[in-house]
C-alpha positions in Angstrom: 21.4 1.5 0.6 21.3 -1.6 -1.6 21.2 -1.4 -5.3 17.6 -2.8 -5.2 16.7 0.0 -2.9 18.1 2.6 -5.3 16.6 1.3 -8.5 13.6 -0.7 -7.3 12.5 -4.2 -8.3 10.6 -5.3 -11.3 7.0 -6.4 -11.3 7.8 -10.1 -11.1 9.8 -9.7 -7.9 7.2 -7.3 -6.5 4.4 -9.8 -7.3 6.3 -12.5 -5.5 6.9 -10.3 -2.4 3.2 -9.4 -2.3 2.0 -12.9 -3.0 0.0 -11.9 -6.1 0.3 -12.4 -9.8 2.0 -10.0 -12.2 -1.5 -9.7 -13.9 -2.9 -8.5 -10.6 -0.2 -5.8 -10.3 -0.9 -4.7 -13.8 -4.7 -4.5 -13.1 -4.1 -2.5 -9.9 -1.9 -0.1 -11.9 -4.6 0.2 -14.6 -7.2 0.9 -11.8 -4.9 3.3 -9.9 -4.8 0.9 -7.0 -2.1 -1.2 -5.3 1.3 -0.1 -4.2 3.2 3.0 -5.2 5.4 2.4 -8.3 7.6 4.4 -10.6 7.6 4.3 -14.4 11.1 4.5 -15.9 10.6 4.5 -19.6 8.3 1.5 -20.2 9.4 -0.3 -17.0 7.4 -0.2 -13.8 9.6 -0.5 -10.7 8.7 -0.9 -7.1 10.7 0.2 -4.0 10.7 -2.3 -1.2 9.7 0.3 1.5 6.6 1.2 -0.7 5.6 -2.5 -0.9 6.0 -2.8 2.9 3.9 0.3 3.4 1.2 -1.1 1.1 1.2 -4.4 3.0 0.8 -2.4 6.2 -2.1 -0.5 4.8 -3.9 -3.8 4.0 -3.8 -5.0 7.6 -7.1 -5.5 9.2 -7.4 -5.4 13.0 -10.2 -7.8 14.2 -12.7 -6.4 16.5 -13.0 -8.2 19.8 -16.7 -8.8 20.0 -17.1 -12.6 20.3 
């Protein structure tokens, strides 16, 4: 397992991976939304597999009804 996988990534890197701003991540945390994260002291860290799971949960399958 990579070091990043063990310790997670900071909110800046997580925001880049998700294509959102750091502010959006902070608002999601405040509203108990968004990807799973861990708080270590004052730091919030994200594990890549949790970000991948969050992205998967956001997928929308179009309905074929044209």
